[in-house]
C-alpha positions in Angstrom: 0.0 0.0 0.0 1.3 3.4 -1.0 1.7 5.8 1.9 0.5 9.4 1.7 3.1 12.1 1.0 5.4 12.8 4.0 4.1 16.4 4.2 0.5 15.0 4.6 1.7 12.6 7.2 3.3 15.4 9.2 0.1 17.5 8.9 -2.0 14.6 10.3 0.5 14.1 13.1 0.2 17.8 14.0 -3.6 17.5 14.1 -3.3 14.5 16.5 -0.8 16.5 18.6 -3.1 19.4 19.0 -5.8 16.9 20.0 -3.5 15.6 22.7 -2.7 19.1 23.9 -6.4 20.0 24.2 -7.4 16.8 26.0 -4.4 17.1 28.4 -5.3 20.7 29.2 -8.9 19.5 29.9 -7.7 16.7 32.2 -5.3 19.0 34.1 -8.0 21.6 34.5 -10.1 18.9 36.0 -7.8 18.4 38.9 -5.2 15.8 37.7 -1.6 17.0 38.2 0.7 17.5 35.3 3.0 14.7 36.4 0.1 12.2 36.8 -1.5 13.1 33.5 1.8 12.9 31.6 2.8 9.6 33.2 -0.5 8.0 32.4 -0.5 9.3 28.8 2.6 7.2 28.3 1.6 4.2 30.6 -1.6 3.7 28.6 0.3 4.2 25.3 2.8 1.6 26.4 0.1 -1.0 27.1 -1.3 -0.6 23.6 2.1 -0.6 21.9 3.6 -3.5 23.8 0.6 -5.6 22.9 0.9 -4.6 19.2 4.7 -5.3 19.3 4.2 -8.7 20.9 1.5 -9.6 18.4 3.8 -8.7 15.5 6.5 -11.0 16.8 9.2 -8.6 15.9 12.7 -9.2 17.4 13.7 -7.0 20.3 16.4 -4.5 19.2 20.0 -5.0 20.3 21.3 -3.3 23.4 23.0 -0.4 21.6 19.6 0.5 20.0 17.8 0.2 23.4 20.4 2.5 25.0 19.9 5.0 22.2 16.2 5.0 22.6 16.5 5.4 26.4 18.7 8.6 25.9 16.4 9.9 23.1 13.3 9.3 25.2 14.8 11.3 28.0 14.7 14.4 25.8 11.2 13.4 24.7 9.7 13.0 28.1 11.2 16.3 29.5 9.9 18.1 26.4 6.4 16.7 26.8 6.3 17.4 30.6 7.5 21.0 30.1 4.9 21.6 27.3 2.0 20.1 29.3 3.0 22.3 32.3 2.9 25.4 30.1 -0.7 24.6 29.2 -1.6 25.2 32.8 0.1 28.7 32.6 -0.8 30.1 29.2 -3.5 29.6 26.6 -3.4 26.6 24.2 -2.8 28.6 21.0 -0.1 30.7 22.7 1.7 27.5 23.9 1.6 26.0 20.4 2.8 29.2 18.7 5.7 29.6 21.1 6.5 25.9 20.6 7.0 26.6 16.9 10.5 27.8 17.7 11.3 24.1 17.7 10.7 24.0 13.9 13.3 26.7 13.5 15.8 24.7 15.6 15.4 21.5 13.7 17.2 22.5 10.5 20.5 23.6 12.2 20.4 20.6 14.6 19.8 18.3 11.5 22.8 20.0 9.8 25.1 19.2 12.8 23.9 15.7 13.6 22.7 14.4 10.2 24.8 16.5 7.8 21.7 17.6 5.9 22.3 20.6 3.6 20.1 23.7 4.1 18.8 25.1 0.8 18.4 28.9 0.7 14.7 28.6 -0.1 14.1 26.3 2.9 16.1 28.7 5.2 14.2 31.7 4.0 10.8 30.0 4.1 11.5 28.7 7.7 12.5 32.2 8.8 9.3 33.7 7.3 7.2 31.0 9.0 9.0 31.8 12.3 8.2 35.5 11.8 4.6 34.5 11.4 4.7 32.5 14.6 6.4 35.4 16.4 3.6 37.8 15.2 1.0 35.4 16.4 2.8 35.1 19.8 2.3 38.9 20.4 -1.5 38.5 20.3 -3.5 39.0 23.5 -5.6 35.9 24.1 -8.8 36.2 26.1 -9.8 33.3 28.3 -6.3 32.0 29.2 -5.6 30.5 32.7 -6.6 33.1 35.3 -3.9 32.1 37.7 -1.2 31.3 35.2 2.3 32.6 35.3 3.3 33.7 31.8 7.0 33.8 32.6 7.0 30.2 33.8 4.9 29.1 30.9 7.2 30.8 28.4 10.3 29.3 30.0 8.8 25.8 29.9 7.9 26.2 26.2 11.4 27.2 25.3 12.9 24.2 27.1 10.3 22.0 25.5 11.1 23.4 22.0 14.8 22.7 22.2 14.4 19.2 23.4 11.6 18.5 20.9 13.8 19.6 18.0 16.6 17.3 19.2 14.1 14.5 19.6 12.9 14.9 16.0 16.4 14.9 14.5 17.4 11.8 16.5 14.1 10.1 15.4 15.1 10.6 11.8 18.5 9.0 12.6 16.7 5.7 13.7 14.0 5.7 11.0 16.7 4.4 8.6 17.3 1.3 10.8 13.9 0.5 12.5 10.3 0.3 11.5 7.5 2.5 12.9 6.1 -0.1 15.2 9.4 -0.5 17.0 10.1 3.2 17.2 6.6 4.1 18.5 6.8 1.3 21.1 10.0 2.7 22.6 8.5 6.2 22.4 5.9 5.1 24.9 7.7 2.5 27.1 10.7 4.5 28.1 8.9 7.8 29.0 6.5 5.7 31.1 9.4 4.1 32.9 11.1 7.4 33.5 7.9 9.1 34.9 6.4 6.2 36.9 8.8 6.4 39.9 8.3 10.2 40.1 4.6 9.9 40.0 4.6 7.3 42.8 6.8 9.4 45.0 5.5 12.9 44.4 1.9 13.0 43.4 -1.4 11.1 43.3 -1.1 7.7 41.4 -4.2 7.9 39.3 -6.1 10.6 37.3 -9.4 11.9 38.5 -12.2 9.3 38.0 -13.8 11.4 35.2 -10.5 11.7 33.3 -10.0 8.0 32.5 -11.9 8.2 29.2 -10.0 11.3 27.9 -6.7 9.7 29.0 -7.3 6.6 27.0 -8.1 8.9 24.0 -4.9 10.7 24.6 -3.0 7.4 24.5 -4.3 6.6 21.0 -3.8 10.1 19.7 -0.2 10.1 21.1 0.5 6.8 19.3 -0.9 8.4 16.1 1.3 11.4 16.3 4.6 9.5 16.4 3.4 6.8 13.9 2.8 9.6 11.4 6.0 11.4 12.2 8.2 8.3 12.0 6.7 7.4 8.6 7.2 11.0 7.4 10.7 11.5 8.6 11.8 8.2 7.1 11.0 9.5 3.7 11.9 13.2 3.8 14.5 15.5 5.3 13.9 17.0 8.7 14.4 20.6 7.4 11.8 20.0 4.7 9.1 18.8 7.0 9.8 21.1 9.9 7.8 24.2 8.6 4.7 22.1 8.5 4.6 21.9 12.3 3.3 25.5 12.0 -0.1 24.2 10.9 -0.7 23.4 14.5 -1.6 27.0 15.0 -4.8 26.6 13.1 -6.0 23.6 15.0 -4.9 24.8 18.5 -6.7 28.1 18.0 -9.8 26.2 16.9 -9.7 23.8 19.8 -8.9 26.5 22.3 -11.9 28.5 21.2 -14.3 25.5 21.2 -13.3 23.8 24.4 -11.8 26.6 26.6 -13.4 29.8 25.2 -9.9 31.2 24.4 -10.2 33.9 21.8 -6.9 34.7 20.1 -6.2 38.3 18.8 -6.0 39.2 15.1 -2.3 38.7 15.1 -2.8 34.9 15.5 -4.7 34.8 12.2 -2.3 37.1 10.4 0.5 34.8 11.6 -1.4 31.8 10.4 -1.6 33.2 6.9 2.2 33.8 6.8 2.9 30.4 8.2 0.7 28.6 5.6 2.4 30.6 2.8 5.8 29.6 4.0 4.7 25.9 4.2 3.5 26.1 0.6 6.8 27.6 -0.6 8.7 24.7 1.0 6.3 22.1 -0.4 6.7 23.4 -4.0 10.4 23.8 -3.7 10.8 20.3 -2.4 8.5 18.9 -5.1 10.3 20.7 -8.0 13.7 19.6 -6.8 12.6 16.0 -6.5 11.0 16.1 -10.0 14.1 17.7 -11.5 16.4 15.1 -10.0 14.2 12.3 -11.2 13.9 14.0 -14.7 10.1 13.8 -14.7 7.5 16.6 -15.1 6.6 18.6 -12.0 2.8 18.1 -12.1 1.0 17.4 -8.8 2.7 18.4 -5.6 1.2 15.4 -3.8 2.3 12.7 -6.2 
């Protein structure tokens, strides 16, 4: 079966990610601590993925691969915890917009770790997209957390962004050697193992009773995110796909309005227009380069 274009896979992954953010914000607003919610997001995901991995009868990776996944997952879990914490301090759309700084960090990290070349068009489009995100970040959002600390929320987002960018680049490093099922299994198991002892020591062990349904939904959405991302980054360069993380602004603004009555200012929508334009520039540039190298006509961007 032919998979969708990597750009579409990333866009679907971003939609799932915004769904996770919205549900996690709802759960934490309902009285479940950030640590408990984050831990159970990965514990439930681990149960699902270990069952799928066992059913597939795939061999367990060698010790060096396991060690690599453990170190990579450490960056992943700290990034996730910091981001979820920020949702308790600032509005959903604001958190997602500030998190877009990760997309700008991916290309230089990929250049250092993977040796990927950065085309001038990709650099320019990424900077334009980041400018759009910066514009959106200056908006005043009505309906944000009343007792939130914007300084703490912003600091948490910046920490999350750096570690997320590193995680994405390291993920691409493994997509050349392991399949999506194996990668997504480790992406849930190791974060669960890291967080479990902290949850048992420092906070309540289970979410609020009314939060179990949403937490199970988060587990499935979380698996969907990384399944889409591993498939996408296995077939395209990190710097090519990074700008499409910006489409999360659209979905986060919509979910924030529908579920939390957060109303972004006009700068959010102006930023969204700039971001979408930058994404289209990267998509067309990537398409035409691929067509030219293959010596075939540049027809449909999604073929």
